C-alpha positions in Angstrom: 70.2 145.6 -22.9 69.8 147.5 -19.8 71.1 151.1 -19.5 73.0 152.0 -16.3 73.4 155.8 -16.1 77.0 156.6 -15.1 76.0 159.7 -13.0 73.4 157.7 -10.9 75.9 154.8 -10.6 78.4 157.3 -9.0 75.8 158.4 -6.3 75.0 154.8 -5.6 78.8 154.1 -5.1 79.1 157.2 -2.9 76.2 156.3 -0.6 77.1 152.5 -0.4 80.7 153.5 0.6 79.5 155.8 3.5 76.4 154.0 5.0 75.1 150.6 5.6 71.5 151.9 6.1 70.3 151.2 2.4 69.7 147.6 1.5 68.9 148.1 -2.2 69.4 150.7 -4.8 67.4 151.4 -8.0 68.0 153.5 -11.0 64.6 155.0 -11.5 61.2 153.9 -10.3 60.6 150.2 -10.0 57.1 148.9 -10.4 57.0 146.9 -7.1 59.5 146.7 -4.3 59.7 143.6 -2.0 59.6 144.3 1.7 62.7 142.3 2.0 64.6 144.9 -0.1 63.6 147.8 2.3 65.1 150.2 3.2 65.8 151.2 -0.4 67.0 154.2 -2.4 65.6 155.1 -5.7 68.0 157.5 -7.5 66.6 159.4 -10.6 67.2 162.3 -12.7 64.5 165.0 -12.6 65.7 167.3 -15.4 68.8 168.3 -17.2 69.9 171.7 -18.4 72.9 172.2 -20.7 74.4 175.5 -21.6 77.7 177.0 -23.1 80.3 178.2 -20.6 83.0 178.8 -23.3 83.3 178.3 -27.1 84.2 174.8 -26.7 82.7 173.7 -23.3 79.1 173.0 -22.0 78.0 173.3 -18.4 75.5 170.4 -17.4 73.1 170.8 -14.5 71.2 167.7 -13.6 68.4 167.7 -11.1 68.4 164.5 -9.1 66.2 162.8 -6.8 66.9 160.2 -4.0 63.9 158.7 -2.6 64.4 156.6 0.5 61.6 154.1 1.5 61.4 152.4 4.8 59.4 149.7 6.3 57.5 151.2 9.2 56.5 147.9 10.9 59.9 147.8 12.9 59.2 151.2 14.3 55.7 150.3 15.4 55.0 149.7 19.0 52.2 148.0 21.1 52.5 150.7 23.6 49.4 152.8 24.1 51.4 156.0 24.0 50.5 159.1 21.9 54.2 159.4 21.0 54.0 156.3 18.9 51.2 157.6 16.8 53.8 158.9 14.1 55.8 155.6 14.5 57.7 154.9 11.4 59.3 158.3 10.7 62.2 157.8 13.0 64.0 155.4 10.7 63.4 157.6 7.8 64.7 160.6 9.6 67.8 158.7 10.7 68.7 157.6 7.2 68.0 160.9 5.4 69.3 163.6 7.9 70.3 162.2 11.3 71.9 164.9 13.4 74.1 165.0 16.5 72.9 167.1 19.5 74.5 170.3 18.1 72.4 169.8 15.0 75.5 168.7 12.9 74.6 166.2 10.2 75.9 162.8 10.9 78.4 161.5 8.4 76.3 158.4 7.5 73.1 160.2 6.7 72.2 160.8 3.0 72.2 164.6 3.5 75.5 164.5 5.4 77.0 162.2 2.7 76.1 164.6 -0.1 77.2 167.8 1.7 80.5 166.3 2.8 81.4 164.5 -0.6 81.0 167.4 -3.1 83.4 166.1 -5.8 82.3 162.7 -7.1 84.5 162.4 -10.1 87.2 165.0 -10.3 88.7 163.6 -13.6 85.2 164.3 -15.3 84.3 167.4 -13.2 81.2 165.8 -11.6 80.2 167.5 -8.4 77.3 168.1 -6.2 76.1 171.7 -6.5 76.2 173.2 -3.0 75.4 176.6 -4.4 71.8 175.4 -5.1 69.2 174.4 -2.4 69.0 170.8 -1.4 65.5 169.9 -0.4 64.1 167.0 1.6 60.3 166.4 1.3 58.9 164.0 3.9 55.3 164.6 2.6 55.5 163.3 -0.9 54.6 159.7 -1.9 55.6 159.0 -5.4 54.3 155.4 -5.5 50.9 153.9 -5.2 51.4 151.5 -2.2 49.7 148.2 -2.4 47.5 147.7 0.8 49.9 145.0 2.2 52.9 147.4 2.2 53.7 149.4 5.4 56.1 151.9 4.1 57.0 155.6 4.3 59.2 157.6 2.2 61.1 160.9 1.6 62.5 162.5 -1.4 65.8 164.5 -1.4 66.3 166.8 -4.3 69.6 168.2 -5.4 71.6 169.3 -8.4 74.9 167.9 -9.8 77.0 169.6 -12.3 79.9 169.0 -14.6 81.6 170.8 -17.5 82.4 168.9 -20.6 84.3 169.8 -24.0 81.7 169.6 -26.8 
């Protein structure tokens, strides 16, 4: 039996409904990712904190991570240009936090999706917590990449919350 976390499923549904940029979604870290599945998003829980808010209700705060992995080969160039020395990060920036000229997050970026769609499931009180800091880390590589892979990744950390009757 394979467990599918309902909270992670809600975030996958939200992202799928708002951007075509992600080809494959994973719940938790897969051992290997085929290049044909890139760009992909790995959505995982980092930690869970539960505390009482009333005599009968608990507040759940769940630290979540969305890791986006892209194949840098499509961004590589044969130009002998110093600007192409960091080729590959453009696609990753575009998927994670693309912006308009006035710095506004684009609606189809992952960060834009999370910031614009706070309530994921109002019937069950599931919300993205905008009161906490959402962080994007472009310097973290979570996986050991095989030599044949040409990938780059970023991790977006955020917190979701919900209240629930005990």
